[in-house]
matplotlib code that plots the C-alpha trace (Angstrom):
import matplotlib.pyplot as plt

x = [-9.2, -8.1, -7.6, -5.6, -2.9, -2.5, -1.6, 0.4, 2.6, 3.4, 4.4, 6.6, 8.6, 8.4, 9.6, 12.5, 13.8, 13.8, 15.4, 19.1, 19.2, 16.6, 16.2, 12.7, 11.6, 12.1, 9.8, 7.1, 6.9, 7.0, 4.4, 1.9, 2.3, 1.4, -1.9, -2.6, -1.7, -4.2, -6.9, -6.8, -6.8, -9.8, -11.4, -10.1, -12.1, -15.1, -15.8, -16.1, -14.9, -14.4, -16.9, -16.0, -13.3, -14.4, -14.0, -16.0, -13.3, -9.7, -7.5, -8.6, -7.4, -4.3, -3.9, -4.6, -2.2, 0.5, -0.1, 0.4, 3.8, 5.0, 3.8, 5.3, 8.6, 8.7, 8.1, 10.4, 13.3, 13.0, 12.4, 15.9, 17.8, 16.1, 14.8, 11.4, 10.6, 11.9, 10.4, 7.2, 7.1, 7.5, 4.6, 2.6, 2.4, 0.0, -3.4, -2.7, -2.0, -5.1, -7.1, -6.0, -6.3, -9.5, -10.8, -9.0, -9.3, -12.8, -14.3, -16.0, -15.8, -13.4, -14.6, -12.2, -12.4, -10.8, -7.6, -7.7, -7.6, -4.9, -2.6, -3.5, -2.6, 0.6, 1.9, 1.3, 3.5, 6.2, 5.9, 6.6, 9.2, 11.1, 13.9, 14.7, 15.4, 18.5, 20.5, 21.5, 19.5, 19.3, 18.0, 17.3, 15.6, 13.2, 12.7, 11.6, 9.1, 7.4, 7.1, 5.6, 3.2, 2.0, 1.6, -0.3, -2.7, -3.6, -4.2, -6.6, -8.4, -8.6, -10.5, -12.6, -13.2, -13.6, -16.0, -18.7, -16.7, -16.8, -15.6, -12.3, -11.0, -11.6, -9.5, -6.9, -6.7, -6.6, -3.6, -1.5, -1.9, -0.7, 2.1, 3.7, 4.5, 6.0, 8.4, 9.3, 12.0, 13.4, 13.0, 15.5, 18.2, 18.4, 16.8, 18.2, 17.5, 15.7, 15.9, 13.1, 12.2, 13.0, 10.3, 7.6, 8.6, 8.0, 4.8, 3.7, 4.4, 2.0, -1.0, -0.4, -0.3, -3.5, -5.4, -4.4, -5.4, -9.2, -9.6, -8.8, -10.9, -13.9, -13.2, -13.2, -16.4, -18.2, -16.3, -15.1, -11.4, -12.4, -13.2, -10.8, -7.4, -7.2, -7.0, -3.9, -2.0, -3.0, -0.2, 2.1, -0.4, 0.1, 3.8, 4.1, 2.0, 4.2, 6.9, 5.7, 4.2, 6.2, 9.8, 8.9, 10.5, 8.7, 8.5, 9.5, 6.8, 6.8, 5.7, 2.6, 1.8, 2.2, 0.6, -2.6, -2.7, -3.4, -5.9, -7.6, -7.4, -9.0, -11.8, -12.6, -12.4, -15.0, -17.0, -16.5, -16.0, -18.5]
y = [4.8, 8.3, 6.9, 3.9, 5.8, 8.1, 5.0, 4.0, 7.2, 6.9, 3.2, 4.0, 6.4, 4.0, 1.3, 3.4, 4.1, 0.1, -0.6, 0.4, -2.1, -5.1, -7.6, -7.6, -11.2, -9.7, -6.6, -8.6, -11.1, -8.7, -7.1, -10.1, -11.2, -7.8, -8.4, -11.8, -10.3, -7.4, -9.7, -12.4, -9.7, -8.4, -11.5, -12.3, -9.3, -9.6, -13.0, -13.1, -9.6, -8.4, -11.0, -15.1, -15.9, -18.6, -18.2, -20.3, -18.8, -20.2, -19.9, -16.5, -15.3, -17.3, -15.4, -12.2, -12.8, -13.9, -10.7, -8.6, -10.3, -9.2, -6.1, -5.6, -6.8, -4.8, -1.3, -2.2, -3.4, -0.3, 2.3, 0.9, 2.0, 4.6, 8.2, 8.2, 10.8, 8.2, 5.2, 7.0, 7.8, 3.8, 3.3, 5.6, 3.2, 1.2, 3.3, 2.4, -1.4, -1.4, 0.0, -2.6, -5.5, -4.8, -4.8, -8.1, -9.9, -8.9, -7.6, -4.9, -1.5, 1.2, 4.7, 6.9, 9.3, 7.2, 6.8, 10.8, 11.6, 9.1, 11.0, 14.0, 12.7, 11.4, 14.6, 16.2, 13.6, 14.3, 18.0, 17.8, 15.0, 16.1, 18.2, 15.9, 13.0, 11.6, 11.3, 7.6, 5.1, 1.4, -0.5, -3.6, -1.2, 0.3, -3.6, -4.5, -1.6, -2.4, -5.4, -4.0, -2.1, -4.7, -7.0, -4.1, -3.5, -7.3, -7.1, -4.2, -6.6, -9.4, -6.9, -6.1, -9.8, -10.7, -8.1, -10.5, -11.8, -8.5, -8.1, -7.2, -10.6, -12.5, -9.9, -9.9, -13.6, -14.6, -12.1, -13.1, -16.3, -17.7, -15.3, -15.6, -19.4, -18.7, -16.0, -17.3, -19.8, -16.9, -14.0, -16.6, -16.8, -12.8, -12.2, -8.8, -8.1, -4.9, -2.1, -1.0, 1.7, -0.5, -2.7, -0.2, 1.2, -2.6, -2.9, -0.1, -1.1, -4.3, -1.4, 0.8, -1.8, -3.8, -0.5, 0.4, -3.0, -2.9, 0.7, -0.8, -3.8, -2.2, 1.0, -1.6, -3.7, 0.1, 1.4, 0.5, 0.7, 3.6, 6.0, 4.8, 4.8, 8.2, 8.7, 6.6, 9.7, 11.6, 9.7, 12.3, 15.0, 13.3, 12.8, 16.7, 17.2, 14.4, 16.6, 19.5, 18.6, 16.1, 17.3, 20.7, 20.5, 22.8, 21.9, 23.8, 25.8, 22.6, 20.1, 22.6, 22.9, 19.1, 18.2, 20.8, 18.9, 15.7, 16.8, 18.3, 14.7, 13.0, 15.6, 15.3, 11.6, 11.5, 13.9, 12.8, 8.8, 6.0]
z = [0.1, 1.3, 4.3, 3.4, 1.2, 4.5, 6.7, 3.6, 3.5, 6.7, 6.4, 4.0, 5.7, 8.7, 6.7, 4.8, 8.6, 9.7, 6.2, 7.2, 9.9, 9.4, 6.7, 4.7, 6.1, 9.7, 8.9, 7.0, 9.6, 12.9, 11.0, 10.5, 14.4, 15.2, 13.3, 14.5, 18.1, 18.1, 16.4, 18.8, 21.9, 20.3, 20.3, 23.8, 24.7, 22.8, 20.9, 17.4, 17.3, 13.5, 12.6, 11.1, 10.0, 7.5, 4.0, 0.8, -1.2, 0.4, -3.0, -3.5, 0.0, -0.4, -3.4, -1.9, 1.0, -1.8, -3.4, -0.1, 0.8, -2.7, -2.3, 1.1, 0.1, -3.2, -1.7, 1.2, -0.8, -3.6, -0.8, 0.8, -1.9, -3.8, -2.2, -1.5, -4.6, -6.9, -5.3, -5.2, -9.1, -9.8, -7.1, -9.4, -12.2, -10.1, -10.9, -14.7, -13.9, -12.0, -14.7, -17.2, -14.8, -13.8, -17.5, -18.3, -15.3, -13.8, -17.0, -15.4, -17.8, -17.5, -18.5, -20.8, -18.0, -15.8, -18.1, -18.4, -15.0, -14.0, -16.7, -15.2, -12.0, -12.8, -14.9, -11.3, -9.8, -12.7, -11.7, -8.4, -8.5, -11.2, -9.6, -7.4, -9.6, -9.4, -12.7, -12.3, -10.3, -8.9, -11.7, -9.1, -7.1, -9.8, -10.7, -6.7, -7.0, -10.5, -8.7, -5.7, -7.6, -9.6, -6.6, -5.0, -7.9, -7.9, -4.2, -5.0, -8.0, -5.2, -2.6, -5.5, -6.2, -2.7, -1.5, -0.7, 1.7, 4.3, 8.0, 9.6, 11.2, 8.1, 6.2, 8.9, 9.7, 6.0, 5.5, 8.1, 8.9, 5.1, 5.2, 9.2, 8.8, 5.4, 6.6, 9.9, 8.6, 6.7, 9.3, 11.2, 9.6, 9.0, 12.8, 14.4, 18.2, 17.9, 20.6, 22.5, 20.0, 17.0, 18.8, 18.7, 15.1, 13.9, 15.8, 14.3, 10.9, 11.5, 12.9, 10.0, 7.2, 9.1, 8.9, 5.4, 4.7, 5.9, 4.2, 1.2, 1.3, 2.2, -0.8, -3.2, -1.5, -2.6, -5.6, -9.0, -9.9, -12.6, -9.2, -6.8, -9.1, -9.6, -5.8, -5.5, -6.6, -3.7, -1.7, -2.8, -0.7, 2.3, 1.8, 1.7, 4.6, 6.5, 5.3, 6.7, 9.8, 11.0, 9.8, 9.2, 5.6, 3.2, -0.3, -3.2, -5.3, -7.8, -5.3, -4.3, -8.2, -8.4, -5.2, -6.6, -10.2, -8.5, -5.9, -8.6, -10.5, -7.9, -7.7, -11.1, -11.2, -8.6, -10.4, -14.0, -13.6, -12.9]

ax = plt.figure().add_subplot(projection="3d")
ax.plot(x, y, z, "-o")
ax.set_aspect("equal")
plt.show()
């Protein structure tokens, strides 16, 4: 779960840079084409690498793919208009959605401590990000962010539902094959020929998204939403690390305090939440 969130943090930063010059359909189509190319190359080098791709639940796999597209599009369109801080604040509604969806759709019990530590984590995010929030905001961008958060939560629900169908190849295949044909006609109408540098960045999005997808699918095969949802807030910690190590930007004290609260909530959730 933590590896997935670290990959998503890098993916979000990369996508925000790309959003200035490319349409969402082209970015997502590039992402899924890279995923399929990597899977194909792996299976050419070693037949059946990653396991089989057959599924007993094609409709569930298609639903997960649709929610993945919705999540990617929602976050891309939101972060195109909003500062990362505000975009992340909208994203951090996802853990609460996740707990509710697991309880309603999968009938899995959710301990009260899971809600408590999610609340503590969200408080840490508010402490960290409140000084940087703008007075106004683009409501359409907030709406896209909420859509992306809901779709992200539904992807995690589907990961848990499909935990009896593990395997790298199956996850990648059923994520990309339904999405790519749906995106390509739209991408063709909005196509902008990328420079070599941008082509590398677009390809990197596919690698990052693929790695995060595999990590999430693995996480929800092994643990409940109650244990994993509070860890979503650790994305703030990864954002702080990226600011310091990549851009050399040292966040103000409140960001460090908020990151500490988020880390504490995540650790306590693992100790106290079933």
